[in-house]
N, C-alpha and C positions, 0 to 999 in steps of 0.2 A: 906605479902612479908617474903619470905624466908630469912634467916641470909647471905647465899651465892649469893642469887639476890639483895641483900641490898648492900653488899657490890659490886659486879658488878656494878651498879647502881652510887656509889661514885666512881667507878674507872672509869667509864665511862664519868661523871662528870667532874672528875679531868683530865681525858686527853683533854677533850673539851676546860676548862679553862685552860690549859698548851698552849695547839694550840694558842687558843685566845691571848695569854698574850705573847706567841714568834713571833706573826704577830705583835701584837702591839707594841713588843719592837722592830723589824724589821723595822716597817713603823717610829718609833720613830728615827731610828739609819741612815734612809736614808732621800734623796730628789728628788722627782719625775722631772726629766726634759722633754720636749719632742722634738723629732726630726722628722720635716713634711718635707721631699725630696720626687723628683719622682725618684722610683727604678727600674720602666720597664717603658714602652713607649720612645716616641722621648726625652723626657729631661733627660732621664737615662744615656746617654751621658757624661752629665754634673754634675748632682744631686749626683749620686753614691759616688764619690769621696769626696762629703759635709758631708756624713754620715757619709764616713770613718775617716774623720780629727777631727769628732766629737767626734765620739766613742774614738780616741787618744787622745783628750784634756780632757775627763772624766777620763779615765783610768788614765793620768798621775795627774791631778788633785787631784786624788783618792788616789792616790799611797802617797801623800804628806800629807795625810788626810781629804782630802774632801773641805765642804765650812760649817763654822761652826761647825766644829766637823761632821758634816754628808756626809756619802758618795754618788756621785751621782749615782740614776737608774735612766738610761735613758729607754726610752718608743718611739719605733721607729717604725712610719706607713709610709704606701707608698701612694704619693701621686697620682700617676702612670699617671704622664702627663693631668691627668682629672682634668678641673678647679671647676666644681662644687665639686666633691671628697675629693679636699684639704680642703673645708669649713667642709664637715662631719665628717673630720679626725680631723681637729681643734676642731670642737665640742667634739669631743671622748677626746681627749688629754684633755682639761679643765675641759669637766662636770664628764667624768666618772674617768677617771684617776688622776683628779685632780694634775695637773701636775705645778711646780712653775715658771716654762717659758718655751719658745720654740723655737728653734733654727731651721730655715726653709724659705722654698718657693725659686723660683730662678727667674721665668717669672712674671713681674707684673698683669698679668691676675691671676695667681695664689695667692698673696698679696692680690690684691685685693677682690678675692674671701672668704679670710679668716678675712679680715679687721675687717668686722660686726660682726664677730663671736667674736673677741678677745675684741672688744670697749664694746660688751653686756656681757660677764662674766669677763672683766676687767681681760682679761690675759695680758702677756708681750710675744711680739715677738720679737726675734735678726734677721733683713734680710740683707742678707751678700752679695747680686749680684748688679752690677750696674743697675742704673734704671732711669727711665725719671724726678724724682723729681714731681714737684705741689701736692704735699702731705705731711701733719703732723698730725700723728695719735697720740695722748695720749699712746697710747698700743702697739706702736712699734720704734725700736730703729735701724735705718738705718744704719748698720757699712760699708755700701758699695757706690760705687763710686758714687756722684750726677754727673749730666751733667757738670758742671763747672768744677771737679775734673776728668775727663775722655773726652770726646766728644770734648770741647772746648778746652784744651792745645791739644789733637788731629790735631784739625783743623788751630791752631797757627802753630803748626810745621810744617806742609803742606804748609802754608802760606808764611811760612819765608822759606821754600825751593823751592820757585818759582811757586808753583802750583795755577793754574789761575781756573779749572775747577771743578767740585765736584759732581760725581753721587751718590743719593743717595738710598742704597736697604738694604729692612731688612725684617722680618717677620711680618706679616699682624696682630700685636696686641698691646696693649697701649705704651708698653716702644719704641719702635722704631718708632712709629707714632710720640706721641709726643715730643720725641727726635730731631727728622728732622723738626718737625714746628719749636724747639728751634733754629735748627741750620740755615736752612734760614732764619729766622731775624738775626741770627748773620753775615752769610755770606753777607747779603745785608748791613749791617751798616758796615762792614769793604770792601763795596765797588765793591765786585763781583757782577755781573750783573745777572739778573734773567734767562737769556737765558745759564749763564754759572752753571746753578744748576740744573742738570741732573735728570730721572727718574720721570718727570712728578709733575704736579701741578693739584690740585684739588679743586674746588671751589664752593660754596652755592650760592643758588641762589640771594644773595645780590652781590655777586663777593667774598666773603673775602674765602681767600686759607685755607682751612682745612685739608688738606694733603700734604704733598710733598714729593716725591719717588715712587720706586719701591715697591711692598709686594705681600710676596708668602706666603702660609699657613705652617703650623708646618708640617715636614715630605716634605714638596716638594722637586723632587728631578729632574726636567724637566730646566736646567737654561741654554738650549742653545740659544734662542730666545734673553734672556734679555744679555745675554753674548756678543752677535752681535753689540746691540744694545750700549753696553759699548765699545766697541773696536772702533764703529763709532764716539761716543762720543770723544773719546781719541785718534781720529787721528791727531790731531793736537799737542801732546805730550806734554800737560801742564796740563794734567787732573791727577785726584784721584778718588777713589772711600772709601765712608763711609760705613761701612757696619756692619747692626744689625742685621744680621740672627742668630737667635738663633738655638743650638739644632745641629741633625746631619745633617740638610739642608746644613750646610758647605761643607760637604763631597763633594755633587756634584757641589755645585758652584764651589768650586775652581778647581777642576777637569776639569770643562767645562772654565775655566777661561785659566787655564796652554794649556787645548788643542786648545784653539784658537790662542795660539801662543803669549799674551799679556805677558808682568813679570811685575815684579816690578821696573824698570828702565824704561817703557814704562806708566805704569798708577798704581800706588801704591796703594793697598788696607791696610785701616788701620780697623780693625774689635774690635769692643766694646764687642763682647761674645764669642772672640775666644783666648783661654789660652793654657800655655804648657800640659795641660790636654785631650782639644779637639785636639790639634794637633797630638797627639800619633795615629788617626784615620787619618790620613791626609797624601797626599804625600808630604813630607815637602821639599823635592829635588824640585820641583816647585812652594815652598813659600817664596824661599829666597829673603830677601829685604823688603816682605811685611811688613807691622807695627801691631805693638798694643799698647794699652794702658792701665795700670793697675794701680794702687795701690801698685802691689807688681809683681817683677817676680822672678821667680829661681834662678836668676843668681848675683843676689842684694848680692854684698860683706859685710857681717857685722858678728860678734861672734852672735848676736840673731838668723840670719837665717842659720848659719852654725849648729848651736846647732837643731834646730827648724828641719830642714833636714834630718839631723845624727840620731836624735831620733824618726821621725817620719818613717824611713827605719828599725831601729829597732824593734819599734812596730810592724811593718808589719809582721815581720817573725814571730811572735807566735800570731798574731791577730786572735781573735775565731768568728770574725764577718762573720755571714753566707753569703756566694758567696763572700765574697773580692777577688780582685785582686790583687796577691804580687809581679807580677814579673812587670818589667820596669816603676815605680811609679814615678809621679813625683808631683810638688807642683805647686800651680798657686795661682793667685789673691782670684776670693771667697772663695780657700780652707783657705786661711791664713785668711780674712777677718771673714768667720766663726770662726776659731780659737780664734781670738782677740776676737771676741764677747763673746766667753765662758769668756774668762779673764778680759773682761769689766762687766761683768755681776757678777761675781763672786768678784771682788772689790766693788762693788756696795753695795752686799749684806754682804760683812762685813763690810764693812763701818757705813750702816745702822743696821748692829747689827740683821736683819731679813729677811726672805724670802717675808715678806708680800709685795705685788705691789706695794701699792701707796706708801710706807715708800721707796722700792727699785729705783722707777722712780723718787722720789723727791730728792734723791741723785745723780744719771744717769743728771739730770736738771741742778747740780749744778756748772757745768764745772769744776770739780775737779777731775774726774774720770779718769786716764790716763792708758797704757798698751804700755810699748817698746815691739812692738813685731817683728816676722820676715819682716816687712816691714817699721819698724821704729814707732814713736811714733804714738800713736792714743789717741786724746782727745773729748770724748763725749761732745758735745754743747748744748746748751739751748735747740734748733732746733729738737733733737735728732737724727742727724748725727754726722759723727765723722769726725774731723781734720786729715787731714793725708798726705804724699807725694804721687806724681802722677809721675809717670813713662812713656816714650817714648822706646818702644823695638824694633830692627829690627829681624825677624824672620832668623835662620839659619837653617841650615841644619839637625842639630841633633836635631831640634825640641826646641830648646832653644832661648833665646832672647837676643842681644847684646842690653844693654840699650845703649842707644844715649842722651839724656835728661832728666832732674829728675827736676820738680817743687817742692819746698822744703814747707809742711805744708799748702796745698791750704784749705781754711777755706770753710767749706760746704755751698751752696747756692741752698737749692733746686727749689726757686720759681725763672723762668727765664724768662718763657712766657710774651710775651711786653714790656721786659726792654731794648731791642736791637731794637725797632723799633722808628723811626726818627718821631718825631711829627711834 
């Protein structure tokens, strides 16, 4: 080999070595975290904002030095409202990208799709959206509202308001179906006769009720017949609707509801999946007085919430997230519970002194990890759920909620099926 060629080879080797060393050093200085939400399809109306608030939280933490001295490096993937695709994306995040934690999912069907992937790979998922309970995975922490932290307080509020008839409607998947079975048992235990529970019952061959309420597919748009049925059900003047419709189907449902002449005074609707973020796409003038029940409302008056809203608005101005909306943005419970989840994970990692999933999980299960967020105090309980406040709000014409009742520090009870049945 000529001397010139020798020097060239040495130089090339040095460059390769330098590139490898630089890449290794970059990896040592960062920690990868996954973001798994629907950025397209029927659920994008709700989930895109969760991606946004996660990116805000990461930037906020990175600006203060990161986690254990490492900057957060987000790996964002699109579940595309396609439940099998969620599982594929989860596998990619855990097996290829080697993320330390994932923040994601909205629908319970997407969460159940990824659950076996997280358990097989011993991954860690923080799930931020209200759900039906009846689940406890060692690999999932549920910052969201369980049924006793949302649907049951909502029913209690309506019962105290004098409502005697309850129409159940939702999207046809596990969260609404399971929640409404629990609510059927709860309403019966409160003395509501079965004929005052609308939407229909379905029984198995043995006569056991296996479905309560009326259900429509994701993306459903024609609610004329269902709203006509609700109007007839509400003719007595003492009815209400428990709404677990998810995604953009809420738009045609409420448009049809308003067009029928029904109002919140005639028949209030309490929605479990309709927050300030979704109200941006709805005719809010027709929704005044209808109810929401969440662990957070944008209208909460507290220093933590004021700071969160101001900081998020400032971040949006300079955000470089692809396709991000910057105008007329709001905050909502799933966004805040996503934000809380990042800080609860950060606190656990720092207490454990490690990103190792087993060590982080042990700390989270200790009952000692708390975070005072925009919604108040959040405490991770041993059952992987969080104790937090619950708020009932009335919709205002501007798309915000007037808080009418607060339930302080509600302990999460994910397993409720059968607990209200009288022997």
